[in-house]
BALOBA-1460 file (C-alpha; in Angstrom, 3 decimals):
// residues 263
<rec num="1" residu="m" x="26.528" y="23.065" z="107.562"/>
<rec num="2" residu="y" x="27.541" y="25.564" z="104.880"/>
<rec num="3" residu="e" x="29.835" y="27.357" z="107.313"/>
<rec num="4" residu="y" x="31.374" y="24.048" z="108.360"/>
<rec num="5" residu="i" x="32.171" y="23.024" z="104.785"/>
<rec num="6" residu="f" x="32.695" y="26.147" z="102.725"/>
<rec num="7" residu="d" x="33.711" y="28.750" z="105.312"/>
<rec num="8" residu="k" x="36.130" y="26.261" z="106.924"/>
<rec num="9" residu="q" x="34.623" y="26.800" z="110.368"/>
<rec num="10" residu="t" x="35.622" y="24.103" z="112.866"/>
<rec num="11" residu="i" x="33.274" y="22.650" z="115.478"/>
<rec num="12" residu="i" x="35.075" y="24.690" z="118.152"/>
<rec num="13" residu="q" x="34.619" y="27.891" z="116.146"/>
<rec num="14" residu="l" x="30.940" y="27.182" z="115.472"/>
<rec num="15" residu="s" x="30.400" y="26.410" z="119.135"/>
<rec num="16" residu="a" x="31.832" y="29.805" z="120.089"/>
<rec num="17" residu="r" x="29.930" y="31.663" z="117.366"/>
<rec num="18" residu="y" x="26.500" y="30.280" z="118.290"/>
<rec num="19" residu="k" x="27.237" y="30.015" z="122.028"/>
<rec num="20" residu="v" x="26.328" y="26.339" z="122.283"/>
<rec num="21" residu="s" x="28.346" y="23.291" z="123.292"/>
<rec num="22" residu="e" x="30.511" y="21.351" z="120.887"/>
<rec num="23" residu="r" x="28.254" y="18.365" z="121.547"/>
<rec num="24" residu="t" x="25.277" y="20.369" z="120.268"/>
<rec num="25" residu="i" x="27.131" y="21.245" z="117.072"/>
<rec num="26" residu="r" x="28.048" y="17.602" z="116.542"/>
<rec num="27" residu="r" x="24.437" y="16.563" z="117.173"/>
<rec num="28" residu="e" x="23.190" y="19.043" z="114.572"/>
<rec num="29" residu="l" x="25.750" y="17.817" z="112.053"/>
<rec num="30" residu="n" x="24.565" y="14.245" z="112.665"/>
<rec num="31" residu="k" x="21.039" y="15.286" z="111.708"/>
<rec num="32" residu="v" x="22.057" y="16.454" z="108.257"/>
<rec num="33" residu="q" x="20.433" y="14.453" z="105.479"/>
<rec num="34" residu="v" x="21.693" y="14.948" z="101.938"/>
<rec num="35" residu="p" x="18.944" y="14.385" z="99.370"/>
<rec num="36" residu="l" x="19.536" y="12.454" z="96.164"/>
<rec num="37" residu="i" x="19.509" y="14.878" z="93.251"/>
<rec num="38" residu="i" x="18.837" y="13.761" z="89.694"/>
<rec num="39" residu="s" x="19.879" y="16.385" z="87.171"/>
<rec num="40" residu="s" x="17.376" y="17.641" z="84.612"/>
<rec num="41" residu="q" x="20.258" y="17.955" z="82.137"/>
<rec num="42" residu="k" x="20.067" y="14.508" z="80.550"/>
<rec num="43" residu="v" x="22.670" y="14.733" z="77.771"/>
<rec num="44" residu="v" x="26.057" y="14.398" z="79.436"/>
<rec num="45" residu="v" x="29.748" y="13.784" z="78.912"/>
<rec num="46" residu="v" x="30.914" y="11.747" z="81.886"/>
<rec num="47" residu="l" x="34.190" y="12.472" z="83.650"/>
<rec num="48" residu="m" x="35.037" y="9.500" z="85.884"/>
<rec num="49" residu="d" x="37.703" y="9.260" z="88.544"/>
<rec num="50" residu="t" x="38.364" y="8.145" z="92.136"/>
<rec num="51" residu="t" x="40.160" y="9.906" z="94.964"/>
<rec num="52" residu="y" x="41.306" y="8.568" z="98.335"/>
<rec num="53" residu="w" x="41.883" y="9.511" z="101.948"/>
<rec num="54" residu="g" x="44.270" y="6.885" z="103.257"/>
<rec num="55" residu="r" x="44.233" y="3.295" z="102.040"/>
<rec num="56" residu="n" x="40.692" y="2.236" z="102.836"/>
<rec num="57" residu="f" x="38.434" y="5.185" z="102.096"/>
<rec num="58" residu="g" x="37.775" y="6.781" z="98.747"/>
<rec num="59" residu="v" x="34.989" y="8.058" z="96.546"/>
<rec num="60" residu="s" x="34.371" y="7.209" z="92.893"/>
<rec num="61" residu="v" x="32.642" y="10.032" z="91.043"/>
<rec num="62" residu="l" x="30.860" y="10.542" z="87.731"/>
<rec num="63" residu="k" x="30.713" y="14.223" z="86.840"/>
<rec num="64" residu="d" x="29.119" y="15.928" z="83.839"/>
<rec num="65" residu="a" x="31.563" y="17.951" z="81.750"/>
<rec num="66" residu="y" x="28.743" y="20.115" z="80.352"/>
<rec num="67" residu="s" x="27.073" y="21.232" z="83.584"/>
<rec num="68" residu="d" x="30.110" y="20.635" z="85.854"/>
<rec num="69" residu="c" x="27.778" y="18.818" z="88.287"/>
<rec num="70" residu="v" x="28.386" y="15.569" z="90.143"/>
<rec num="71" residu="l" x="25.884" y="13.045" z="88.772"/>
<rec num="72" residu="w" x="26.716" y="9.998" z="90.885"/>
<rec num="73" residu="r" x="29.149" y="8.892" z="93.567"/>
<rec num="74" residu="k" x="29.987" y="5.794" z="95.583"/>
<rec num="75" residu="y" x="32.266" y="5.389" z="98.597"/>
<rec num="76" residu="v" x="34.832" y="2.693" z="97.931"/>
<rec num="77" residu="k" x="37.991" y="1.052" z="99.198"/>
<rec num="78" residu="h" x="39.347" y="0.493" z="95.694"/>
<rec num="79" residu="e" x="38.807" y="1.885" z="92.213"/>
<rec num="80" residu="t" x="37.232" y="-0.842" z="90.050"/>
<rec num="81" residu="l" x="35.575" y="-1.221" z="86.688"/>
<rec num="82" residu="a" x="32.524" y="-2.684" z="88.431"/>
<rec num="83" residu="v" x="32.010" y="0.539" z="90.394"/>
<rec num="84" residu="y" x="32.168" y="2.677" z="87.263"/>
<rec num="85" residu="q" x="29.817" y="0.288" z="85.479"/>
<rec num="86" residu="e" x="27.372" y="0.611" z="88.384"/>
<rec num="87" residu="g" x="27.461" y="4.377" z="88.020"/>
<rec num="88" residu="v" x="26.978" y="4.302" z="84.256"/>
<rec num="89" residu="d" x="24.085" y="1.854" z="84.633"/>
<rec num="90" residu="w" x="22.494" y="4.194" z="87.185"/>
<rec num="91" residu="l" x="22.724" y="7.087" z="84.756"/>
<rec num="92" residu="e" x="21.140" y="5.125" z="81.945"/>
<rec num="93" residu="n" x="18.381" y="3.828" z="84.215"/>
<rec num="94" residu="n" x="17.579" y="7.415" z="85.162"/>
<rec num="95" residu="g" x="17.229" y="8.687" z="81.622"/>
<rec num="96" residu="f" x="20.675" y="10.090" z="80.896"/>
<rec num="97" residu="y" x="22.191" y="9.955" z="77.414"/>
<rec num="98" residu="i" x="25.972" y="9.602" z="77.561"/>
<rec num="99" residu="e" x="27.679" y="11.431" z="74.688"/>
<rec num="100" residu="g" x="31.141" y="10.376" z="75.829"/>
<rec num="101" residu="i" x="33.333" y="9.277" z="78.720"/>
<rec num="102" residu="v" x="36.658" y="10.725" z="79.875"/>
<rec num="103" residu="c" x="38.753" y="8.394" z="82.047"/>
<rec num="104" residu="d" x="42.306" y="7.757" z="83.203"/>
<rec num="105" residu="g" x="42.867" y="4.610" z="81.144"/>
<rec num="106" residu="m" x="42.849" y="1.988" z="83.899"/>
<rec num="107" residu="r" x="43.295" y="-1.563" z="82.653"/>
<rec num="108" residu="g" x="40.206" y="-2.895" z="80.876"/>
<rec num="109" residu="i" x="38.241" y="0.338" z="80.885"/>
<rec num="110" residu="f" x="38.240" y="0.859" z="77.114"/>
<rec num="111" residu="k" x="36.781" y="-2.590" z="76.550"/>
<rec num="112" residu="q" x="34.308" y="-2.157" z="79.419"/>
<rec num="113" residu="f" x="32.825" y="0.972" z="77.854"/>
<rec num="114" residu="s" x="33.455" y="0.185" z="74.197"/>
<rec num="115" residu="k" x="29.916" y="1.169" z="73.171"/>
<rec num="116" residu="y" x="30.631" y="4.788" z="74.153"/>
<rec num="117" residu="r" x="32.995" y="7.409" z="72.805"/>
<rec num="118" residu="v" x="35.861" y="7.096" z="75.289"/>
<rec num="119" residu="q" x="38.582" y="9.705" z="75.708"/>
<rec num="120" residu="m" x="41.665" y="8.859" z="77.736"/>
<rec num="121" residu="c" x="42.819" y="11.787" z="79.840"/>
<rec num="122" residu="q" x="45.882" y="13.082" z="78.003"/>
<rec num="123" residu="f" x="47.522" y="14.298" z="81.216"/>
<rec num="124" residu="h" x="47.325" y="10.739" z="82.573"/>
<rec num="125" residu="q" x="49.025" y="9.465" z="79.433"/>
<rec num="126" residu="v" x="51.807" y="12.026" z="79.839"/>
<rec num="127" residu="a" x="52.222" y="11.001" z="83.488"/>
<rec num="128" residu="i" x="52.490" y="7.317" z="82.516"/>
<rec num="129" residu="i" x="55.252" y="8.067" z="80.031"/>
<rec num="130" residu="i" x="57.167" y="10.244" z="82.487"/>
<rec num="131" residu="r" x="57.075" y="7.380" z="85.003"/>
<rec num="132" residu="y" x="58.751" y="5.158" z="82.425"/>
<rec num="133" residu="l" x="61.276" y="7.728" z="81.198"/>
<rec num="134" residu="t" x="61.776" y="9.736" z="84.454"/>
<rec num="135" residu="n" x="61.935" y="13.536" z="84.562"/>
<rec num="136" residu="n" x="65.599" y="13.516" z="83.563"/>
<rec num="137" residu="p" x="66.119" y="10.736" z="81.008"/>
<rec num="138" residu="i" x="69.658" y="9.869" z="80.001"/>
<rec num="139" residu="l" x="69.147" y="8.053" z="76.703"/>
<rec num="140" residu="q" x="68.708" y="10.242" z="73.626"/>
<rec num="141" residu="a" x="65.707" y="8.223" z="72.513"/>
<rec num="142" residu="s" x="64.046" y="8.853" z="75.877"/>
<rec num="143" residu="k" x="64.825" y="12.564" z="75.749"/>
<rec num="144" residu="e" x="63.249" y="12.886" z="72.309"/>
<rec num="145" residu="l" x="60.162" y="10.859" z="73.245"/>
<rec num="146" residu="k" x="59.635" y="12.927" z="76.384"/>
<rec num="147" residu="i" x="59.673" y="16.142" z="74.327"/>
<rec num="148" residu="i" x="57.102" y="14.708" z="71.919"/>
<rec num="149" residu="v" x="54.823" y="13.436" z="74.697"/>
<rec num="150" residu="q" x="54.872" y="16.770" z="76.511"/>
<rec num="151" residu="t" x="53.215" y="18.348" z="73.451"/>
<rec num="152" residu="l" x="50.285" y="15.919" z="73.649"/>
<rec num="153" residu="t" x="47.788" y="18.173" z="75.443"/>
<rec num="154" residu="k" x="48.562" y="21.117" z="73.151"/>
<rec num="155" residu="s" x="48.954" y="19.352" z="69.811"/>
<rec num="156" residu="d" x="46.539" y="18.330" z="67.079"/>
<rec num="157" residu="k" x="46.106" y="14.679" z="66.158"/>
<rec num="158" residu="e" x="47.965" y="14.716" z="62.850"/>
<rec num="159" residu="s" x="51.004" y="16.571" z="64.182"/>
<rec num="160" residu="f" x="51.383" y="14.387" z="67.263"/>
<rec num="161" residu="i" x="50.959" y="11.085" z="65.416"/>
<rec num="162" residu="g" x="53.328" y="12.270" z="62.685"/>
<rec num="163" residu="e" x="56.090" y="13.161" z="65.151"/>
<rec num="164" residu="f" x="55.567" y="9.971" z="67.149"/>
<rec num="165" residu="n" x="55.705" y="7.766" z="64.036"/>
<rec num="166" residu="e" x="58.903" y="9.490" z="62.901"/>
<rec num="167" residu="w" x="60.419" y="8.798" z="66.325"/>
<rec num="168" residu="c" x="59.408" y="5.133" z="66.083"/>
<rec num="169" residu="l" x="61.091" y="4.801" z="62.690"/>
<rec num="170" residu="r" x="64.222" y="6.630" z="63.843"/>
<rec num="171" residu="w" x="64.620" y="4.365" z="66.883"/>
<rec num="172" residu="y" x="63.237" y="1.153" z="65.396"/>
<rec num="173" residu="d" x="66.482" y="-0.835" z="65.620"/>
<rec num="174" residu="f" x="67.306" y="0.633" z="69.015"/>
<rec num="175" residu="l" x="63.995" y="-0.567" z="70.476"/>
<rec num="176" residu="k" x="64.597" y="-4.090" z="69.161"/>
<rec num="177" residu="e" x="68.041" y="-4.442" z="70.747"/>
<rec num="178" residu="r" x="68.333" y="-7.442" z="73.056"/>
<rec num="179" residu="h" x="70.937" y="-8.809" z="75.453"/>
<rec num="180" residu="i" x="71.468" y="-11.945" z="77.517"/>
<rec num="181" residu="d" x="70.507" y="-11.668" z="81.167"/>
<rec num="182" residu="s" x="73.595" y="-12.641" z="83.209"/>
<rec num="183" residu="i" x="71.450" y="-14.270" z="85.906"/>
<rec num="184" residu="t" x="68.755" y="-16.107" z="83.960"/>
<rec num="185" residu="g" x="70.658" y="-16.597" z="80.716"/>
<rec num="186" residu="k" x="67.554" y="-15.515" z="78.824"/>
<rec num="187" residu="s" x="67.403" y="-12.969" z="76.034"/>
<rec num="188" residu="r" x="65.532" y="-9.783" z="76.922"/>
<rec num="189" residu="y" x="64.988" y="-6.335" z="75.459"/>
<rec num="190" residu="k" x="67.826" y="-3.988" z="76.356"/>
<rec num="191" residu="h" x="65.802" y="-0.772" z="76.617"/>
<rec num="192" residu="r" x="62.636" y="-2.040" z="78.254"/>
<rec num="193" residu="r" x="61.417" y="1.182" z="79.838"/>
<rec num="194" residu="v" x="61.651" y="3.181" z="76.617"/>
<rec num="195" residu="r" x="59.997" y="0.315" z="74.805"/>
<rec num="196" residu="s" x="57.188" y="0.164" z="77.388"/>
<rec num="197" residu="a" x="56.610" y="3.909" z="77.010"/>
<rec num="198" residu="c" x="56.377" y="3.515" z="73.252"/>
<rec num="199" residu="l" x="53.963" y="0.587" z="73.519"/>
<rec num="200" residu="s" x="51.790" y="2.505" z="75.982"/>
<rec num="201" residu="i" x="51.316" y="5.319" z="73.480"/>
<rec num="202" residu="k" x="50.575" y="2.874" z="70.650"/>
<rec num="203" residu="r" x="48.080" y="0.946" z="72.772"/>
<rec num="204" residu="n" x="46.225" y="4.061" z="73.922"/>
<rec num="205" residu="m" x="46.466" y="6.092" z="70.709"/>
<rec num="206" residu="p" x="42.898" y="5.262" z="69.534"/>
<rec num="207" residu="y" x="41.524" y="6.795" z="72.755"/>
<rec num="208" residu="l" x="43.724" y="9.897" z="72.962"/>
<rec num="209" residu="w" x="41.932" y="11.712" z="70.146"/>
<rec num="210" residu="t" x="38.253" y="10.978" z="70.682"/>
<rec num="211" residu="w" x="37.734" y="14.661" z="71.500"/>
<rec num="212" residu="y" x="39.425" y="15.629" z="68.236"/>
<rec num="213" residu="d" x="37.413" y="13.213" z="66.101"/>
<rec num="214" residu="n" x="34.151" y="14.404" z="67.706"/>
<rec num="215" residu="i" x="34.858" y="18.110" z="68.014"/>
<rec num="216" residu="d" x="31.175" y="19.047" z="67.809"/>
<rec num="217" residu="i" x="30.362" y="17.134" z="71.018"/>
<rec num="218" residu="k" x="32.963" y="19.108" z="73.014"/>
<rec num="219" residu="i" x="34.485" y="16.186" z="74.912"/>
<rec num="220" residu="p" x="37.336" y="17.391" z="77.163"/>
<rec num="221" residu="n" x="40.757" y="15.949" z="76.424"/>
<rec num="222" residu="t" x="41.599" y="15.720" z="80.138"/>
<rec num="223" residu="n" x="39.985" y="14.994" z="83.512"/>
<rec num="224" residu="n" x="41.168" y="18.339" z="84.897"/>
<rec num="225" residu="a" x="37.664" y="19.435" z="85.947"/>
<rec num="226" residu="i" x="37.116" y="16.477" z="88.243"/>
<rec num="227" residu="e" x="40.670" y="16.516" z="89.597"/>
<rec num="228" residu="g" x="40.356" y="20.227" z="90.381"/>
<rec num="229" residu="m" x="37.149" y="19.494" z="92.276"/>
<rec num="230" residu="f" x="38.908" y="16.754" z="94.265"/>
<rec num="231" residu="s" x="41.705" y="19.187" z="95.186"/>
<rec num="232" residu="d" x="39.182" y="21.756" z="96.399"/>
<rec num="233" residu="l" x="37.332" y="19.109" z="98.419"/>
<rec num="234" residu="k" x="40.526" y="17.870" z="100.073"/>
<rec num="235" residu="n" x="41.594" y="21.396" z="100.949"/>
<rec num="236" residu="k" x="38.287" y="21.980" z="102.717"/>
<rec num="237" residu="l" x="38.358" y="18.616" z="104.497"/>
<rec num="238" residu="r" x="41.893" y="19.278" z="105.709"/>
<rec num="239" residu="n" x="40.453" y="21.873" z="108.061"/>
<rec num="240" residu="h" x="38.525" y="19.131" z="109.894"/>
<rec num="241" residu="n" x="41.111" y="16.491" z="110.758"/>
<rec num="242" residu="g" x="39.916" y="13.587" z="112.882"/>
<rec num="243" residu="m" x="36.449" y="13.498" z="111.343"/>
<rec num="244" residu="s" x="34.702" y="10.106" z="111.440"/>
<rec num="245" residu="i" x="34.011" y="8.262" z="108.191"/>
<rec num="246" residu="k" x="30.285" y="8.908" z="108.604"/>
<rec num="247" residu="h" x="30.788" y="12.646" z="109.053"/>
<rec num="248" residu="k" x="33.280" y="12.723" z="106.203"/>
<rec num="249" residu="q" x="30.707" y="11.157" z="103.876"/>
<rec num="250" residu="v" x="28.076" y="13.720" z="104.877"/>
<rec num="251" residu="f" x="30.639" y="16.492" z="104.336"/>
<rec num="252" residu="i" x="31.513" y="15.191" z="100.864"/>
<rec num="253" residu="d" x="27.865" y="14.719" z="99.858"/>
<rec num="254" residu="k" x="27.023" y="18.242" z="100.958"/>
<rec num="255" residu="f" x="30.032" y="19.570" z="99.051"/>
<rec num="256" residu="f" x="28.845" y="17.822" z="95.881"/>
<rec num="257" residu="m" x="25.264" y="19.032" z="96.372"/>
<rec num="258" residu="n" x="26.423" y="22.625" z="96.734"/>
<rec num="259" residu="i" x="28.293" y="22.357" z="93.416"/>
<rec num="260" residu="f" x="25.055" y="21.072" z="91.872"/>
<rec num="261" residu="n" x="22.971" y="23.906" z="93.320"/>
<rec num="262" residu="r" x="25.365" y="26.570" z="92.041"/>
<rec num="263" residu="k" x="24.730" y="25.492" z="88.439"/>
């Protein structure tokens, strides 16, 4: 199984190497059972995220930032708060103490986990703003805000908030400009995308600096560790196109278990 996952050996290649039929290799893969592993490291910072293969198959993962091990996973069709809550409940029921949570800021997640220290992934916040402003904004206000936001992952709290507040004051009247919609006849904000970007930062600001306010706990400011793991997993799975959902789940579980065993 290790060769199949980590050495990128296909069923055809394994069949040739061990001089058995492809059916035999498939039968052996079907026998693989992945045991449930409960980490002995009970104090954790939880990185949570979901990745997908197509529209109807994904895996939601809780990973420990300290040990870099996958603590819990569930195969899903959609990323939901309920799934993450199920994972967090499982951790608590198995004796884990959650020092903090790093997440992508999906709607409702800060309220859902309000009893924990929650850090919004700063790279996700940057990506949200870029979607509003585009990579090549035309308006001067957008250009300035993009420059400020791109310093987020490298800045300290006071500097970033100071620059952002100065921008808000400088463009205060601009953001309040309205015009009459020629179709509906209703008054609406003229620069809605810039305004939405600004409001996104204001809304998420309390969760962008949890790592900074709790420096001793060493909470990451991004979800890079879990996203890097997903990229590695997808690269390895790409070598086995056409795999059934069942085999894909076994492959993923074994991949996660190997990460655990390396720690």
